[in-house]
C-alpha positions as CSV (number, residue, x, y, z in Angstrom):
1,M,8.2,14.9,5.6
2,P,10.3,11.8,4.8
3,T,13.2,11.9,2.3
4,K,13.2,10.0,-0.9
5,K,15.8,7.6,0.6
6,E,13.5,6.9,3.7
7,L,10.6,6.2,1.4
8,Y,12.6,4.0,-0.8
9,A,13.7,2.0,2.4
10,K,10.1,1.7,3.5
11,A,9.1,0.5,0.1
12,K,11.7,-2.2,0.2
13,E,10.4,-3.2,3.6
14,F,6.9,-3.7,2.1
15,G,8.5,-5.7,-0.7
16,L,7.6,-3.4,-3.5
17,K,9.5,-4.0,-6.8
18,G,10.4,-1.4,-9.4
19,V,10.4,1.6,-7.0
20,S,13.9,2.9,-8.0
21,R,12.3,4.4,-11.1
22,L,9.6,6.3,-9.2
23,N,9.8,9.9,-8.4
24,K,9.4,11.0,-4.8
25,Q,5.7,11.6,-5.1
26,A,4.9,8.3,-6.7
27,L,7.1,6.5,-4.2
28,E,5.3,8.3,-1.3
29,E,1.9,7.3,-2.8
30,A,3.0,3.7,-3.0
31,V,4.1,3.6,0.6
32,I,0.9,5.2,1.7
33,I,-1.1,2.6,-0.2
34,C,0.9,-0.3,1.5
35,C,0.4,1.4,5.0
36,A,-3.4,1.7,4.3
37,N,-3.5,-1.9,3.3
38,D,-1.7,-3.0,6.5
39,W,-4.0,-0.8,8.6
40,F,-7.2,-2.0,6.9
41,N,-6.1,-5.6,7.3
42,D,-5.3,-5.1,10.9
43,I,-8.6,-3.6,11.9
44,A,-11.0,-5.2,9.6
45,G,-9.5,-8.6,9.1
46,N,-10.3,-8.2,5.4
47,K,-7.8,-8.7,2.6
48,I,-6.6,-6.1,0.0
49,I,-4.3,-7.5,-2.8
50,I,-2.1,-5.0,-4.5
51,H,-1.1,-6.4,-7.8
52,D,1.0,-3.7,-9.4
53,V,2.0,-0.4,-7.8
54,S,2.3,1.4,-11.2
55,N,-1.3,0.4,-12.1
56,V,-3.0,-0.1,-8.9
57,D,-5.6,-2.8,-8.9
58,I,-7.2,-3.4,-5.6
59,E,-9.3,-6.3,-4.6
60,V,-11.4,-6.0,-1.5
61,D,-13.5,-8.6,0.2
62,V,-16.5,-6.7,1.6
63,M,-17.9,-7.5,5.0
64,D,-21.4,-6.6,6.0
65,M,-20.9,-4.9,9.5
66,S,-24.5,-3.6,9.7
67,G,-25.6,-6.4,12.0
68,N,-28.5,-7.3,9.8
């Protein structure tokens, strides 16, 4: 399990702002959301925009992959 210091460093790598006021659990959730965002964009080529970590607002472009 990462320390709060490690999570804070990762959040800074993602360019998150205002993370110094977050507790460890909220910081971990913010980092997980950013990691999921990167993963999704890598495999699907879609785009998720995270507007605000404290009030998560996610925009997703949906792709029909059913082949129809």
